[in-house]
NUZAMI-41368 format. One record per residue: residue number from 1; x negated, y negated, z of N, C-alpha, C in turn; residue in three letters. Coordinates in steps of 0.02 Angstrom, whole numbers. Atoms other than C-alpha are relative to their C-alpha. Layout:
! residues N
PT   k    n_x    n_y    n_z   ca_x   ca_y   ca_z    c_x    c_y    c_z   r
PT NUM      X      Y      Z      X      Y      Z      X      Y      Z ALA
...
! end
This chain:
! residues 207
PT   k    n_x    n_y    n_z   ca_x   ca_y   ca_z    c_x    c_y    c_z   r
PT   1     13    -31     62    349  -1411   -115    -60      0    -14 UNK
PT   2     80     -1     16    172  -1358   -173      2     -1    -70 UNK
PT   3     27      6     74    107  -1416   -336    -44     41    -21 UNK
PT   4     45    -47     21     17  -1291   -436      0     14    -80 UNK
PT   5      6      1     54    -52  -1269   -613     21     67    -31 UNK
PT   6    -17    -43     41      8  -1162   -753    -48      7    -51 UNK
PT   7     62     -7     52   -128  -1092   -873     21     42    -43 UNK
PT   8    -15    -56     43   -137   -990  -1025    -61     47     10 UNK
PT   9     57    -52     -9   -252   -841  -1056    -69    -28     -2 UNK
PT  10     85     33      0   -416   -958  -1100      9    -41     59 UNK
PT  11     10     27    -57   -389  -1029   -933      7    -90     -5 UNK
PT  12    -11     70      4   -325  -1207   -995     64    -19     45 UNK
PT  13    -55     15    -34   -200  -1297   -893     57    -31    -50 UNK
PT  14    -51     14     45    -36  -1312   -978     45    -49     30 UNK
PT  15    -48     49    -36     78  -1395   -843     -6     14     69 UNK
PT  16     -7     -8    -66    112  -1402   -663     64     32     14 UNK
PT  17    -59    -42    -23    248  -1294   -566     -5     -9     79 UNK
PT  18     -9     14    -67    315  -1324   -398     22     67     44 UNK
PT  19    -10    -55    -44    307  -1180   -266     38    -15     58 UNK
PT  20    -39     -3    -53    426  -1145   -134    -45      7     69 UNK
PT  21     38      1    -64    357  -1190     42      6     62     50 UNK
PT  22    -17    -61    -38    459  -1047    110    -30     47     -9 UNK
PT  23     43    -53     22    356   -925     10    -70      1      0 UNK
PT  24     75      6     19    192   -994    -34    -31    -60     52 UNK
PT  25     38     48    -55    166  -1125    114     16      7     79 UNK
PT  26     -1    -23    -69    179  -1015    270    -72    -20     38 UNK
PT  27     72      2    -46     52  -1040    420    -26     71     -4 UNK
PT  28     50    -56    -13    -84   -910    413    -12     24     62 UNK
PT  29     -3    -32    -64    -54   -784    550    -43     66    -11 UNK
PT  30     43    -58      5   -195   -662    562     29     60     40 UNK
PT  31    -19    -51    -41   -115   -564    695     69     45    -42 UNK
PT  32    -48    -22     36     38   -534    570    -13     39    -59 UNK
PT  33     42    -42     64    -79   -483    417    -18     66     31 UNK
PT  34     34    -55    -26   -161   -363    532     44     52     12 UNK
PT  35    -57    -51    -17     -1   -284    584     28     30    -66 UNK
PT  36    -27    -19     51     63   -276    419    -53     60    -45 UNK
PT  37     50    -57     25    -99   -171    352      6     50     37 UNK
PT  38      1    -54    -32    -88    -62    490     70     36    -15 UNK
PT  39    -77    -28     21    104    -29    457     -2     30    -76 UNK
PT  40    -13    -45     61     72      9    266    -46     50      3 UNK
PT  41     46    -43    -10    -82    115    304     36     64     24 UNK
PT  42    -19    -51    -39     -3    210    424     61     42    -42 UNK
PT  43    -61    -49     36    166    249    313    -29     34    -55 UNK
PT  44     41    -33     58     42    308    179    -29     68     26 UNK
PT  45     32    -68    -38    -29    447    302     57     52     -7 UNK
PT  46    -39    -59     -6     44    619    287    -32     51     37 UNK
PT  47     25    -47    -38     28    748    408     16     67    -16 UNK
PT  48    -15    -68     30      2    923    349    -18     55     53 UNK
PT  49     25    -47    -48    -81   1011    501     66     43     38 UNK
PT  50    -49    -33    -39     29   1147    574    -24     65     19 UNK
PT  51     13    -70    -24     -2   1299    681     51     23     37 UNK
PT  52    -56    -33    -41    103   1426    765    -13     15     70 UNK
PT  53      7    -20    -70    129   1444    951     25     62     12 UNK
PT  54    -27    -75    -33    181   1586   1065     66     10    -26 UNK
PT  55    -67    -10     18    358   1551   1008     15      9    -69 UNK
PT  56     -7      8     78    332   1544    824    -17     73    -34 UNK
PT  57     31    -55     29    231   1706    796     56     54     -2 UNK
PT  58    -50    -64     -7    322   1875    764    -34     45     58 UNK
PT  59     15    -40    -43    339   1997    895     -5    -34     71 UNK
PT  60     10     21    -60    308   1988   1080     67    -10     48 UNK
PT  61    -64      0    -37    490   2026   1139     -4     51     55 UNK
PT  62      3    -51    -57    422   2165   1262    -55     -9     28 UNK
PT  63     66     -2     -8    282   2212   1358    -35     59    -47 UNK
PT  64     41    -53     45    150   2309   1252    -11     69     37 UNK
PT  65     13    -62    -31    128   2443   1388     22    -13     78 UNK
PT  66    -20      6    -70    180   2472   1570    -55    -45     43 UNK
PT  67     44     40    -38    120   2368   1705    -66     33     40 UNK
PT  68     62    -30    -44     10   2492   1812     -4     65    -33 UNK
PT  69     32    -63     21    -86   2652   1779    -19      9    -62 UNK
PT  70     43      7     70   -155   2614   1608    -72    -10     11 UNK
PT  71     70      0      1   -322   2565   1677    -20    -68    -45 UNK
PT  72     21     71     33   -300   2403   1566     33    -57     35 UNK
PT  73    -17     59    -26   -271   2221   1618     64     -2    -16 UNK
PT  74    -76      3      5    -81   2189   1644     -3    -62    -64 UNK
PT  75    -18     40     67     -5   2111   1473     81    -14      9 UNK
PT  76    -79     19      9    171   2028   1457     23     -4    -72 UNK
PT  77    -21     15     63    173   2002   1280    -55     -3    -59 UNK
PT  78     66     -5     53     69   2022   1115      3    -58    -35 UNK
PT  79     10     55     32    106   1847   1065    -36    -57     41 UNK
PT  80     47     53    -46    -17   1778   1203    -50    -15    -48 UNK
PT  81     51     30     40   -157   1676   1127    -65     50    -17 UNK
PT  82     56    -47      9   -289   1807   1158      3     67    -56 UNK
PT  83     -4    -61     47   -216   1936   1048    -12    -17    -73 UNK
PT  84     20     15     68   -270   1949    864     70    -33    -32 UNK
PT  85    -50     35     26    -91   1884    802     35    -26     46 UNK
PT  86    -29     46    -49    -51   1786    951      6    -73    -23 UNK
PT  87    -18     52     13     12   1614    948    -67    -45     19 UNK
PT  88     50     43    -12   -113   1458    954     21    -33     58 UNK
PT  89    -10     53    -53   -131   1354   1104    -24    -72     -3 UNK
PT  90      1     66     20   -109   1167   1085    -33     -7    -66 UNK
PT  91     20     10     70   -148   1182    907     27    -66    -30 UNK
PT  92    -23     70     50   -129   1027    779     76     32    -27 UNK
PT  93    -71     -7     19     62   1000    745      7    -53    -54 UNK
PT  94    -24     58     44    152    900    614     20    -67     43 UNK
PT  95    -10     59    -19    162    720    672     13    -56    -42 UNK
PT  96    -14     51     26    238    556    620    -55    -58     19 UNK
PT  97     59     62     -8     97    408    595     43    -58     -1 UNK
PT  98    -28     72     16    235    270    564      0    -42     48 UNK
PT  99     -1     66    -48    213    107    640     59    -40     -3 UNK
PT 100    -69     40     16    379     12    678    -24    -73     -5 UNK
PT 101     -3     71     22    391   -170    600     61    -22    -19 UNK
PT 102    -73      4     26    550   -258    582     -9    -43    -66 UNK
PT 103    -15     24     67    613   -315    412    -25    -72    -16 UNK
PT 104     12     75      1    597   -500    448    -78     -6      2 UNK
PT 105     74      6     -7    409   -476    504    -36     24    -63 UNK
PT 106     31    -25     65    369   -385    345     14    -50    -55 UNK
PT 107     -7     54     46    447   -519    242    -49    -62     10 UNK
PT 108     49     54    -27    352   -648    339    -65     11    -22 UNK
PT 109     73    -23      9    184   -553    317    -11     -5    -75 UNK
PT 110      8     18     82    212   -553    128    -11    -65     -8 UNK
PT 111     -9     70     23    257   -729    125    -90    -24     26 UNK
PT 112     58     20    -34     94   -758    239    -63     12    -50 UNK
PT 113     36    -26     57     -5   -665    107     -8    -37    -59 UNK
PT 114     -7     43     63     53   -757    -34    -32    -72     20 UNK
PT 115     26     54    -23     13   -918     59    -75    -14      6 UNK
PT 116     78     -7      0   -164   -863    102    -20      3    -82 UNK
PT 117     32      3     70   -191   -838    -91     13    -75    -34 UNK
PT 118     -2     60     23   -132  -1009   -132    -39    -49     34 UNK
PT 119     42     37    -32   -227  -1088     14    -72      0    -19 UNK
PT 120     76    -15      8   -391  -1004    -37    -10    -20    -90 UNK
PT 121      8     22     79   -357  -1060   -232    -21     65    -35 UNK
PT 122     12    -75     27   -359   -861   -269     59     18    -52 UNK
PT 123    -48    -23     48   -197   -861   -366     -3    -36    -60 UNK
PT 124    -26     31     79   -167   -894   -564     44     25    -15 UNK
PT 125    -61      6     35    -24   -934   -635      6    -11    -75 UNK
PT 126      9      0     78    -10   -885   -823     73    -20    -27 UNK
PT 127    -46      1     42    120   -931   -939     24     55    -21 UNK
PT 128    -27    -70     35    132   -762  -1018    -68     29     -2 UNK
PT 129     50    -39      7     15   -619  -1027     22     56    -53 UNK
PT 130    -21    -51     43     35   -510  -1176    -56     19    -47 UNK
PT 131     44    -22     46    -72   -411  -1303     25     36    -61 UNK
PT 132    -35    -31     67    -56   -360  -1479     -6     86      2 UNK
PT 133     19    -79      5   -125   -183  -1450    -31     21     70 UNK
PT 134     33    -21    -71   -197    -76  -1306    -81    -18    -27 UNK
PT 135     59     17      9   -372   -146  -1290    -33    -25     66 UNK
PT 136     43     12    -58   -488   -136  -1133    -31    -68     -4 UNK
PT 137     54     41      9   -607   -250  -1210     40    -71     -6 UNK
PT 138    -45     60     -5   -465   -386  -1242     11    -23     71 UNK
PT 139    -26     11    -76   -408   -370  -1053    -62    -25     32 UNK
PT 140     52     25    -43   -585   -390   -990    -29    -70    -29 UNK
PT 141     15     71     26   -620   -542  -1111     48    -59     43 UNK
PT 142    -46     42    -42   -453   -623  -1030    -25    -10     75 UNK
PT 143     22      0    -66   -514   -582   -858    -62    -37     14 UNK
PT 144     73     43     -1   -689   -656   -887     19    -71     -5 UNK
PT 145    -21     62     12   -609   -808   -956     43    -41     64 UNK
PT 146    -25     29    -46   -494   -831   -801    -48    -10     67 UNK
PT 147     49     -2    -59   -653   -815   -688      6     56     55 UNK
PT 148    -14    -44    -44   -599   -657   -608    -81     43     -2 UNK
PT 149     69    -30    -11   -771   -586   -542      4     67     38 UNK
PT 150      7    -68    -42   -725   -433   -434     56     42    -20 UNK
PT 151    -52    -40      1   -548   -375   -411     55    -51    -13 UNK
PT 152    -67     33     25   -363   -435   -457     49     44      2 UNK
PT 153    -69    -38      9   -192   -388   -439     47    -38    -58 UNK
PT 154    -43     29     54    -86   -421   -606     75      6     19 UNK
PT 155    -65    -12    -10     86   -452   -572     52    -28    -58 UNK
PT 156    -36     27     54    219   -452   -718     70     13     21 UNK
PT 157    -73      2    -22    404   -474   -720     30     58    -26 UNK
PT 158    -31    -60     32    443   -325   -834    -53     43    -27 UNK
PT 159     59    -52     18    338   -165   -881    -19    -14    -70 UNK
PT 160     42     21     65    212   -199  -1018    -49     50     -6 UNK
PT 161     52    -51      5    126    -45  -1076    -66     -6    -34 UNK
PT 162     56     28     33     -2   -130  -1180    -42    -33     54 UNK
PT 163     39     18    -49    -63   -225  -1032    -21     47     51 UNK
PT 164     10    -39    -52    -44    -84   -911    -65     55    -26 UNK
PT 165     39    -57     35   -142     35  -1029    -85    -35      7 UNK
PT 166     44     40      8   -271   -105  -1059    -32     -8     63 UNK
PT 167     39      7    -68   -306   -128   -879    -24     56     50 UNK
PT 168      5    -65    -50   -309     47   -812    -67     28      2 UNK
PT 169     66    -21     -1   -488     85   -844    -48    -56     24 UNK
PT 170     34     57     -9   -549    -88   -780     -7     26     79 UNK
PT 171      2    -17    -71   -621    -53   -595     18    -65     31 UNK
PT 172    -26     65    -39   -533   -170   -469     50    -39    -19 UNK
PT 173    -58     38     33   -389   -216   -577     54     49      6 UNK
PT 174    -57    -32     -8   -220   -159   -530     66    -30    -30 UNK
PT 175    -67     37     32    -42   -200   -627     40     31     36 UNK
PT 176    -72     -9    -45    115   -203   -535     51    -41    -25 UNK
PT 177    -50     45     14    284   -273   -559     22    -26     63 UNK
PT 178    -22     46    -57    376   -393   -438     16     46     56 UNK
PT 179    -28    -47    -56    455   -248   -336    -64     15     44 UNK
PT 180     49    -18    -31    284   -192   -307    -57    -40     44 UNK
PT 181     46     39    -35    205   -333   -231     -2     10     69 UNK
PT 182      3    -14    -68    143   -296    -57    -56    -42     33 UNK
PT 183     50     39    -25     34   -382     73    -68     31      3 UNK
PT 184     55    -39     -3    -86   -246     85    -48    -11    -67 UNK
PT 185     26     17     62   -136   -267   -105    -25    -61      0 UNK
PT 186     26     72     -4   -149   -454    -88    -57     -9     40 UNK
PT 187     65      9    -41   -280   -435     45    -51     48    -15 UNK
PT 188     53    -45     21   -370   -298    -32    -28    -22    -61 UNK
PT 189     30     26     70   -395   -379   -203    -12    -73      6 UNK
PT 190     29     77    -19   -485   -547   -211     47    -48    -34 UNK
PT 191    -31     62     28   -373   -629   -336     65     29    -20 UNK
PT 192    -81     -2     22   -180   -639   -387      7    -32    -67 UNK
PT 193    -23     33     63   -132   -662   -575     70     26     -6 UNK
PT 194    -76     -6      3     49   -684   -599     28    -51    -51 UNK
PT 195    -30     34     57    147   -735   -742     59    -40     26 UNK
PT 196    -52     55    -32    269   -882   -727     59     20     16 UNK
PT 197    -74    -27    -12    423   -781   -749      4     54     65 UNK
PT 198      0    -42    -67    359   -650   -614     -2    -49     58 UNK
PT 199      1     47    -62    334   -803   -502     67    -11     27 UNK
PT 200    -74     28    -15    513   -864   -508     26     74     36 UNK
PT 201    -13    -52    -33    555   -680   -466    -16     16     66 UNK
PT 202     24     -3    -72    455   -670   -319     35    -49     53 UNK
PT 203    -33     57    -47    524   -839   -248     67     19      5 UNK
PT 204    -71    -18      3    704   -776   -285     -4     63     57 UNK
PT 205    -10    -42    -59    660   -616   -176    -12    -12     62 UNK
PT 206     35     22    -71    569   -700    -28     37    -57     20 UNK
PT 207    -30     58    -24    657   -864    -16     54     10     44 UNK
! end
């Protein structure tokens, strides 16, 4: 078990909590982190390129004119690519960019990313995170007190509109629920801020 501190929004330590080695104590495998990043980025890609080939365009079911005697070059179909309404040769087509990765590997990669945050001391566990009203100024003050200089992912156990709206306009800050925690965001953002209740749900999900 890993001993970790629980703080309040003023960055004062309240108590210590034990983290599961199965979730936060994994060996840091850079190869696995590289693969999960490729997997997630590939899954976000959408192919919209599409062109019509000779078999897709309208017409072309018969010869436009007879083979000989017209003085023109012989033609077999008006769907040929050199015709005005002909099909495209080797044009871009819709494709699937998905990268295959086993479910166990994806789970291990997420555990590795969480372990990296713990090892680098870039994870902050808060007893709770609540605001009396929507206030970007208050959220900036809290983040500043926690020592967040660049970017951070804030993980909550349940939706909180006041926290989400307060952090929405702050550059480099993302708010998500436990189900939305992923390895790419943990690597892309410098810090991880998680409430104690959300931390327990993460352990239940990944243990």
